[in-house]
C-alpha atoms as one frame of an Amber mdcrd trajectory, in Angstrom:
protein
   0.000   0.000   0.000   2.759   2.462   0.898   4.505   2.161  -2.468   1.151
   2.432  -4.216   0.436   5.733  -2.534   3.513   7.468  -3.925   2.897   6.201
  -7.431  -0.866   6.824  -7.439  -0.687  10.251  -5.774   2.137  11.356  -8.111
   0.128  10.457 -11.206  -2.957  12.280  -9.946  -0.961  15.342  -8.942   0.817
  15.465 -12.332  -2.574  15.369 -14.051  -3.588  18.553 -12.204  -6.322  16.860
 -10.191  -7.064  16.446  -6.497  -7.828  13.655  -4.052 -11.178  12.967  -2.419
 -11.270  11.427   1.049 -14.299   9.413   2.118 -15.120   8.655   5.739 -17.818
   6.000   5.303 -20.476   5.568   7.944 -23.778   3.748   8.113 -25.705   7.006
   8.602 -23.380   9.691   7.270 -20.412   9.916   4.904 -17.786  12.587   5.404
 -15.937  14.057   2.436 -12.729  16.049   2.200 -10.461  16.979  -0.679  -6.827
  17.869  -1.142  -5.421  21.039  -2.561  -3.703  20.779  -5.944  -0.258  20.699
  -4.300  -1.214  17.649  -2.232  -0.217  19.362   0.989  -3.522  20.214   2.666
  -6.612  18.124   3.394  -9.745  20.275   3.381 -13.074  19.149   4.888 -15.802
  19.373   2.268 -19.231  18.098   3.280 -21.254  15.427   5.017 -23.781  13.472
   2.994 -26.498  11.266   4.379 -25.960   7.603   3.574 -29.319   7.033   1.936
 -28.304   4.108  -0.235 -25.691   3.303  -2.839 -27.425   4.876  -5.826 -27.847
   8.335  -4.265 -24.463   8.202  -2.558 -22.637   7.312  -5.775 -24.558   9.980
  -7.678 -23.439  12.650  -5.185 -19.866  11.346  -5.216 -19.809  11.579  -9.015
 -20.983  15.203  -8.788 -18.249  16.010  -6.272 -15.630  14.302  -8.451 -16.584
  16.440 -11.427 -17.022  19.668  -9.476 -13.710  19.435  -7.596 -11.547  17.893
 -10.337 -10.923  14.663  -8.421  -8.448  12.158  -9.841  -8.312   9.611  -7.012
  -9.982   8.558  -3.798  -8.740   7.775  -0.291 -11.193   5.769   1.800 -10.723
   5.609   5.545 -10.276   2.046   6.765 -11.638   1.588  10.276 -10.002  -1.050
  12.447  -9.760  -1.793  16.133  -6.972  -0.147  18.124  -5.038  -3.415  17.752
  -5.362  -3.226  13.967  -7.882  -6.068  13.828 -10.790  -5.764  11.457 -14.395
  -5.548  12.650 -17.865  -5.315  11.119 -17.479  -1.756   9.835 -14.121  -2.686
   8.254 -15.870  -5.247   6.074 -18.680  -2.819   5.215 -16.123  -0.214   4.122
 -14.302  -2.772   1.970 -17.629  -3.720   0.395 -18.383  -0.028  -0.224 -14.982
   0.326  -1.936 -15.676  -2.649  -4.212 -19.066  -1.240  -5.239 -17.579   2.212
  -5.756 -14.887   0.778  -8.038 -17.613  -0.646 -10.262 -19.199   2.767 -10.782
 -16.374   5.272 -10.468 -13.253   4.380 -12.389 -10.583   6.211 -10.434  -7.682
   4.890  -8.358  -8.850   4.145  -4.816  -6.574   3.542  -1.838  -7.454   2.660
   1.729  -5.923   4.625   4.612  -5.922   3.834   8.325  -8.504   6.098   9.921
  -8.145   4.918  13.506  -8.858   7.705  15.970  -9.791  10.269  13.278 -13.361
  10.722  14.527 -12.295  10.569  18.166  -9.575  13.195  17.725 -11.858  15.543
  15.821 -14.740  15.104  18.255 -12.467  15.970  21.178 -11.334  19.090  19.321
 -14.926  20.129  18.742 -15.761  19.635  22.413 -12.627  21.061  24.019 -11.667
  23.828  21.605 -14.935  24.828  19.969 -17.236  23.895  22.870 -19.669  22.631
  20.244 -22.952  20.951  21.132 -23.626  17.320  20.183 -26.172  18.371  17.541
 -23.710  20.726  15.854 -20.863  18.188  16.071 -23.045  15.628  14.326 -23.295
  17.919  11.286 -19.532  18.371  10.788 -17.686  15.527  12.487 -17.494  13.152
   9.521 -16.074  15.704   7.082 -13.515  16.773   9.687 -12.526  13.143  10.244
 -12.117  12.706   6.471  -9.931  15.808   6.355  -7.888  14.525   9.295  -6.998
  11.143   7.799  -6.516  12.694   4.351  -3.979  15.035   5.922  -2.168  12.000
   7.320  -2.027  10.410   3.864  -0.819  13.671   2.295   1.865  14.123   4.968
   3.040  10.563   4.329   3.172  11.233   0.586   5.170  14.431   1.112   7.594
  12.541   3.373   8.120   9.910   0.646   8.833  12.644  -1.893  11.415  14.266
   0.395  13.114  10.940   1.058  13.165  10.231  -2.654  11.614   6.808  -2.193
């Protein structure tokens, strides 16, 4: 996966496109995108998970609107790295997405992304639960996208 990221991200960046991050959830799906320099992950929106057809339709709109050339999907696992029910649902989502949207898709460890962002919203922004619910998933997507972008930038600096 690590070698794939450098190759895939480089090709997308050279084509003048951006990355889309997807934080998949049973109720809501958080979206974030990269800048064109692949240095910053920017939260975009939260969409309701109202079924594959509507979700994929909205994703296609976002891909066209934001000049997306590849996708990073957050892979949820237990703290130990073990897979659980949501892990398998996310992998299934990725497989279905690949059938409809023909872009490179990579999985990225999203452990703690929602937890970290929720704590920030509580401690720093003093945001109510109702307000957090509206933004948490896009912030989590931006958080793990930033991790993937930082990793990519590190690989470029090392020349790997």
